[in-house]
DOGUFI-825516 format. One record per residue: residue in three letters; x, y, z of N, C-alpha, C in turn. Coordinates in steps of 0.001 Angstrom, whole numbers, plus 500000, padded with zeros to 6 digits. Example, Ala and Ser with C-alpha at 12.3 -4.5 7.8 and 13.67 -1.06 7.14 Angstrom:
BEGIN
ALA	513190	494310	507800	512300	495500	507800	513200	496700	507800 .
SER	512850	497750	507080	513670	498940	507140	512900	500030	507870 .
END
This chain:
BEGIN
MET	414916	306882	134401	415697	307294	133254	415222	306507	132033 .
SER	415135	307183	130900	414638	306537	129689	415657	305530	129151 .
MET	415175	304638	128303	416066	303639	127675	417143	304345	126874 .
LYS	416774	305411	126190	417745	306151	125378	418848	306716	126272 .
LYS	418477	307326	127370	419469	307916	128279	420370	306839	128882 .
GLU	419792	305716	129228	420589	304600	129756	421591	304106	128715 .
TYR	421129	303999	127475	421989	303559	126371	423119	304562	126158 .
GLU	422787	305856	126168	423804	306894	126009	424844	306822	127125 .
LYS	424383	306607	128333	425285	306523	129483	426250	305340	129316 .
LYS	425733	304216	128875	426546	303028	128638	427579	303286	127542 .
LEU	427144	303907	126445	428051	304194	125335	429142	305173	125753 .
GLN	428779	306198	126503	429775	307174	126946	430822	306522	127842 .
ALA	430394	305648	128716	431339	304939	129593	432303	304094	128768 .
GLN	431797	303448	127730	432659	302614	126887	433624	303472	126078 .
LEU	433154	304601	125553	434043	305515	124832	435173	305999	125742 .
ASP	434835	306313	126976	435850	306749	127940	436862	305639	128206 .
GLU	436378	304416	128312	437265	303263	128541	438204	303073	127352 .
TRP	437669	303195	126152	438504	303023	124959	439544	304132	124852 .
SER	439193	305346	125256	440172	306435	125260	441314	306105	126212 .
ALA	440979	305560	127358	442003	305170	128331	442885	304053	127769 .
GLN	442292	303108	127064	443079	302020	126478	444016	302544	125388 .
ILE	443550	303505	124603	444417	304112	123587	445593	304813	124266 .
ASP	445331	305508	125350	446405	306169	126094	447421	305162	126623 .
LYS	446946	304010	127095	447852	302964	127567	448719	302436	126426 .
LEU	448103	302249	125253	448877	301789	124093	449929	302823	123705 .
LYS	449584	304095	123781	450548	305152	123472	451733	305087	124432 .
ALA	451439	304873	125698	452509	304782	126695	453413	303582	126411 .
LYS	452818	302455	126044	453608	301274	125702	454435	301530	124450 .
ALA	453865	302235	123494	454571	302531	122241	455812	303366	122510 .
GLU	455710	304304	123415	456849	305169	123723	458027	304375	124275 .
GLY	457744	303300	124978	458810	302484	125560	459267	301343	124670 .
ALA	458659	301210	123503	458967	300081	122621	460148	300404	121709 .
GLN	460726	299337	121179	461792	299499	120194	461184	300027	118901 .
ALA	462031	300565	118038	461578	301268	116834	460630	300437	115975 .
ASP	460958	299176	115714	460099	298369	114850	458747	298092	115498 .
LYS	458729	297863	116797	457473	297635	117513	456686	298936	117639 .
LYS	457401	300044	117771	456743	301343	117906	455871	301615	116676 .
ILE	456380	301260	115505	455613	301449	114276	454323	300634	114336 .
GLU	454430	299384	114782	453238	298532	114913	452221	299144	115872 .
TYR	452727	299613	117015	451845	300239	117998	451094	301409	117379 .
TYR	451821	302294	116735	451185	303499	116206	450245	303209	115040 .
GLU	450530	302199	114259	449583	301796	113213	448282	301321	113840 .
GLU	448407	300520	114895	447218	300017	115592	446485	301159	116293 .
ILE	447218	302059	116907	446603	303205	117579	445824	304054	116580 .
ASP	446412	304311	115411	445716	305098	114390	444423	304417	113945 .
LYS	444487	303104	113777	443303	302348	113378	442220	302438	114452 .
LEU	442611	302261	115708	441652	302316	116809	441055	303711	116962 .
LYS	441894	304736	116811	441398	306106	116921	440385	306411	115823 .
SER	440647	305933	114624	439721	306147	113514	438391	305441	113780 .
MET	438456	304221	114240	437237	303469	114544	436477	304127	115692 .
LYS	437210	304611	116702	436572	305270	117843	435913	306570	117392 .
GLU	436555	307287	116488	435980	308522	115961	434670	308228	115226 .
ASN	434644	307152	114460	433427	306745	113766	432322	306404	114764 .
ALA	432677	305659	115794	431695	305303	116828	431211	306561	117551 .
ASN	432109	307497	117772	431738	308734	118448	430749	309547	117599 .
LYS	430931	309536	116276	429992	310227	115385	428613	309586	115468 .
LYS	428577	308255	115470	427302	307552	115580	426652	307831	116938 .
PHE	427475	307912	117975	426988	308229	119312	426339	309617	119317 .
THR	426977	310573	118658	426423	311925	118572	425095	311915	117828 .
GLU	425000	311117	116764	423741	311003	116030	422636	310480	116950 .
ILE	422967	309494	117754	421974	308928	118675	421559	309964	119711 .
LYS	422532	310684	120256	422215	311705	121257	421302	312779	120680 .
ASN	421499	313113	119407	420709	314173	118777	419386	313673	118196 .
ALA	419202	312369	118145	417981	311799	117573	416811	311942	118544 .
SER	415644	311983	117977	414442	312039	118809	414278	310709	119547 .
ASP	413433	310735	120549	413197	309514	121322	412640	308396	120450 .
ASN	411945	308730	119387	411377	307712	118502	412393	307211	117480 .
ALA	413287	308070	117025	414206	307715	115940	415487	307036	116417 .
TRP	415834	307188	117660	417127	306688	118112	417253	305182	117994 .
GLU	416151	304460	118141	416215	302996	118059	416587	302525	116655 .
ASP	416211	303298	115632	416626	302956	114271	418141	303095	114114 .
LEU	418728	304073	114784	420169	304298	114726	420945	303301	115586 .
LYS	420268	302733	116559	420909	301828	117509	421548	300622	116817 .
ILE	420944	300106	115771	421487	298935	115067	422850	299260	114467 .
GLY	422964	300394	113788	424251	300815	113227	425274	301067	114311 .
MET	424824	301638	115407	425726	301898	116531	426229	300597	117122 .
ASP	425343	299649	117304	425747	298363	117872	426760	297658	116977 .
ASN	426582	297758	115654	427538	297140	114729	428905	297810	114828 .
ALA	428920	299137	114849	430183	299868	114987	430834	299540	116326 .
TRP	430025	299453	117359	430514	299144	118705	431170	297771	118751 .
ASN	430509	296788	118149	431061	295431	118154	432379	295364	117405 .
SER	432477	296049	116272	433725	296066	115504	434842	296714	116301 .
LEU	434536	297815	116943	435547	298513	117736	435958	297693	118950 .
SER	435005	297065	119573	435305	296211	120724	436226	295059	120320 .
ASP	435933	294439	119186	436788	293351	118682	438191	293865	118389 .
ALA	438301	295049	117800	439607	295628	117478	440395	295921	118751 .
PHE	439748	296431	119772	440434	296690	121041	440889	295392	121697 .
ASN	440034	294385	121657	440410	293096	122238	441597	292502	121501 .
SER	441609	292612	120196	442710	292116	119381	443999	292854	119704 .
ALA	443918	294176	119776	445111	294977	120087	445627	294657	121482 .
SER	444726	294509	122420	445125	294202	123795	445885	292882	123865 .
SER	445415	291890	123131	446070	290587	123174	447408	290606	122426 .
ARG	447521	291418	121365	448751	291503	120602	449854	292255	121316 .
PHE	449503	293247	122086	450497	294130	122693	450558	293999	124211 .
LYS	450512	292809	124707	450608	292591	126162	452011	292725	126625 .
END
């Protein structure tokens, strides 16, 4: 399997994991008190927006040629790191 395909596989697995984490936050939000529910949903909206941005970059990489995808990888890695940090922060805040 090519490096590009391996990278895509890794990114897709992480996107799936983040979707599951957003679903868990939604479930916690439903059981929270009104003031906490607002906090949950603000964080969920932020995470969904960041995930959507990462998903767009992922699509760009998937559609890029084998030669061009490495140029896009730097932007993807930056978006990925920001989203990963945001998920880690949310996870620690809403335990």
